[in-house]
C-alpha positions in Angstrom: 12.3 8.0 -15.9 11.4 5.0 -13.8 9.2 5.5 -10.8 12.1 4.4 -8.5 14.4 7.0 -10.1 11.6 9.6 -9.7 11.2 8.8 -6.0 15.0 8.8 -5.5 15.2 12.3 -7.1 12.4 13.6 -5.0 12.9 11.6 -1.8 13.6 14.7 0.2 10.2 16.1 -0.9 8.1 12.9 -0.6 6.5 14.0 2.6 5.5 17.3 0.9 3.9 15.3 -1.9 1.8 13.5 0.7 1.1 16.5 2.9 -2.6 16.1 2.5 -2.6 12.5 3.7 -3.8 12.0 7.3 -1.3 9.2 8.3 -2.6 9.2 11.9 -6.2 8.6 10.9 -5.2 5.8 8.4 -2.9 4.1 11.0 -5.5 4.3 13.7 -8.2 2.8 11.5 -6.0 -0.1 10.5 -5.1 -0.6 14.1 -8.8 -0.8 15.0 -9.3 -3.4 12.2 -6.4 -5.4 13.5 -7.9 -5.4 17.0 -11.2 -6.6 15.6 -9.9 -9.3 13.2 -6.3 -10.1 14.4 -4.6 -12.3 16.9 -3.7 -9.3 19.2 0.0 -9.7 18.4 2.2 -6.7 17.8 4.8 -7.8 15.3 4.3 -5.5 12.3 5.6 -4.9 8.8 4.6 -2.0 6.4 5.1 -2.9 2.7 6.2 0.0 0.5 6.7 2.0 3.7 8.3 5.0 2.0 9.7 7.5 4.5 8.0 5.6 7.4 5.1 7.8 8.7 2.8 4.8 9.2 5.6 2.9 10.9 6.0 5.8 13.3 2.4 5.7 14.4 2.4 2.0 14.9 5.5 2.3 17.1 3.4 4.8 19.1 0.7 2.1 19.5 3.2 -0.3 21.0 4.0 -2.4 17.9 7.4 -3.9 17.1 7.4 -2.2 13.8 9.4 -2.7 10.6 9.3 -1.4 7.0 10.1 -2.6 3.5 10.6 -0.5 0.4 12.5 -0.7 -2.9 13.9 2.8 -2.6 16.9 3.2 -0.3 17.0 7.0 -0.1 13.4 7.0 1.3 14.4 4.2 3.7 17.2 6.4 4.9 14.7 9.1 5.8 12.5 6.4 7.5 15.4 5.2 9.6 16.0 8.8 10.8 12.3 9.2 11.6 12.1 5.8 13.4 15.5 4.8 14.7 14.0 1.9 16.8 12.5 0.3 13.7 14.0 -2.1 11.2 13.9 -1.2 7.5 14.8 -3.4 4.6 15.3 -2.6 0.9 13.5 -5.2 -1.1 10.8 -5.8 -3.7 7.5 -6.6 -2.0 6.6 -9.3 -4.5 9.0 -11.9 -3.0 9.9 -10.9 0.6 10.6 -13.2 3.5 10.9 -12.5 7.2 12.9 -14.0 10.1 10.0 -14.5 12.4 6.2 -14.6 12.0 4.3 -11.3 11.8 0.9 -10.4 13.3 0.1 -7.5 10.9 1.2 -6.6 7.4 0.0 -3.4 5.8 0.3 -1.8 2.4 -1.0 1.7 2.4 -1.6 4.3 -0.4 -2.6 1.8 -3.1 1.0 0.6 -3.1 0.0 -3.0 -3.7 -0.6 -2.0 -7.3 3.2 -1.4 -7.6 3.5 -5.1 -8.3 4.0 -5.0 -12.1 1.5 -7.7 -13.1 -0.9 -10.4 -11.8 1.9 -12.9 -11.5 4.0 -10.6 -9.2 0.8 -9.6 -7.3 0.2 -13.3 -6.6 3.8 -13.7 -5.4 3.2 -10.8 -3.0 0.0 -12.3 -1.6 1.8 -15.6 -1.1 4.7 -13.8 0.6 2.4 -12.1 3.0 0.6 -15.3 3.8 3.9 -17.1 4.5 5.1 -14.2 6.6 2.0 -14.1 8.9 1.3 -16.1 12.0 -2.0 -17.9 12.6 -4.8 -15.3 12.5 -2.4 -12.7 11.3 -3.8 -9.8 9.2 -2.8 -8.5 5.8 -4.5 -5.1 5.2 -4.3 -2.9 2.2 -6.3 -0.6 -0.1 -6.9 -1.1 -3.8 -8.7 0.4 -6.8 -11.0 -1.6 -9.1 -9.6 -1.2 -12.7 -13.2 -1.3 -14.2 -14.2 1.8 -12.2 -11.3 4.1 -12.9 -12.2 7.5 -14.2 -9.3 8.6 -16.4 -10.3 12.2 -16.2 -10.2 12.3 -12.4 -7.1 13.5 -10.5 -6.1 15.0 -7.2 -3.9 18.1 -6.8 -2.5 20.1 -4.0 0.1 22.8 -3.5 2.4 23.8 -0.7 5.3 26.1 0.2 8.6 24.9 1.5 12.0 26.6 1.9 11.1 29.5 -0.4 9.8 27.2 -3.1 6.2 26.6 -4.3 5.3 23.0 -5.0 2.5 21.5 -7.0 1.7 17.8 -6.9 -0.9 16.1 -9.1 -1.8 12.4 -9.5 -4.4 10.3 -11.2 -5.2 6.8 -12.4 -5.3 5.8 -16.0 -6.6 2.5 -17.4 -6.9 1.7 -21.1 -9.8 -0.6 -20.6 -7.9 -3.8 -21.4 -5.2 -5.9 -19.9 -3.6 -6.1 -16.5 -1.6 -2.8 -16.5 -2.7 0.6 -15.4 -0.8 3.8 -14.8 -0.4 6.2 -11.9 0.2 9.5 -13.7 2.3 12.0 -11.7 3.1 15.6 -12.3 5.3 17.6 -9.9 6.4 21.2 -10.2 8.9 23.1 -8.0 9.1 26.9 -8.5 11.7 29.1 -6.9 12.7 32.6 -8.0 10.4 32.3 -11.0 12.2 29.2 -12.2 10.1 26.1 -12.5 11.4 22.5 -12.5 8.9 19.9 -13.6 8.7 16.1 -13.3 6.2 13.9 -15.1 6.0 10.2 -15.0 3.6 7.3 -15.7 4.1 4.6 -13.1 3.3 1.1 -14.5 1.1 -0.7 -12.0 -1.0 -3.8 -11.9 -4.7 -3.5 -13.0 -7.2 -5.8 -11.4 -10.9 -5.7 -10.5 -12.2 -6.7 -7.1 -13.7 -10.0 -8.2 -10.3 -11.0 -9.6 -8.5 -9.8 -6.5 -10.8 -11.7 -4.2 -10.2 -14.9 -6.3 -6.4 -14.4 -5.7 -6.8 -13.9 -2.0 -9.4 -16.4 -0.9 -7.2 -19.5 -1.2 -5.0 -17.9 1.5 -7.2 -15.7 3.6 -10.6 -15.0 5.0 -11.4 -11.7 3.2 -13.6 -8.8 4.4 -13.9 -5.6 2.4 -14.7 -2.1 3.8 -15.5 1.2 2.3 -12.4 3.4 1.6 -13.0 5.6 4.6 -10.6 5.8 7.5 -12.7 7.9 9.9 -15.2 5.1 10.3 -15.5 1.4 9.7 -18.2 0.7 7.1 -18.7 -2.5 5.1 -18.0 -2.2 1.4 -21.3 -1.4 -0.4 -20.5 -3.6 -3.4 -20.3 -0.7 -5.8 -17.4 1.6 -4.8 -14.2 1.5 -6.9 -11.9 1.9 -3.9 -11.9 -0.4 -0.9 -9.9 -1.5 2.2 -9.2 -5.2 2.3 -8.8 -7.0 5.6 -7.3 -10.5 5.0 -7.0 -12.9 7.9 -4.6 -15.9 7.6 -6.2 -19.3 8.4 -3.9 -22.2 8.3 -6.6 -24.5 6.9 -7.8 -22.0 4.3 -5.7 -23.5 1.5 -6.6 -27.1 2.4 -10.3 -26.3 2.4 -9.9 -24.5 -1.0 -8.2 -27.5 -2.5 -10.9 -29.8 -1.2 -13.7 -27.6 -2.6 -11.9 -27.5 -6.0 -11.6 -31.2 -6.1 -15.3 -31.7 -5.1 -16.3 -29.3 -7.9 
């Protein structure tokens, strides 16, 4: 089963799967980072927006918000949640926009849904081209070299007379540019259990490599993966928040530096 088929099958339960996520805290943290680093504009796009919870919070902050996702059933839920927002079904690796944006986000490690380094590079270029001067591209990422294959998160919840169990964890073989997000989902009702298992193919990259991809386009600042406070990355953690500010002369300076070298 492909990850898109899995999410289509479970689109009605996606918010339950993410019930332990504090969307408001995440959104407020990124809004604060945008206020600190950005151009104070309010045109906003959330990549891999899912059912739209982050979009909903940014609308509450006064942003002109939109969302992009590859899964149409999830976008249908997002549109019901945020009727004033615009949602587009598209792959994040090669998106375009009609007017420049001030903030682009990609929450929940969704940047890794780009299948390989080439598509990740296309996504970064698409974000750069979509942003206005001093616009911000903000996302979280995991360093492939610091993945613990034995670690996972699990939570359970009750909904409509059914018991749900959700489990997810990273797996990296130690070589190459592909890692997996391993998902296990169970729904039990009247002593009958349905089970879904899937390994989502995702791009694997370490932070040094990721910064090398980003710096020709952006001024990059990394922070600890904590949404309740803003703390600079300690240089060791395997999870981080990236704040990338578009500078029109960034690519020109990079080319000059490369030629000088």
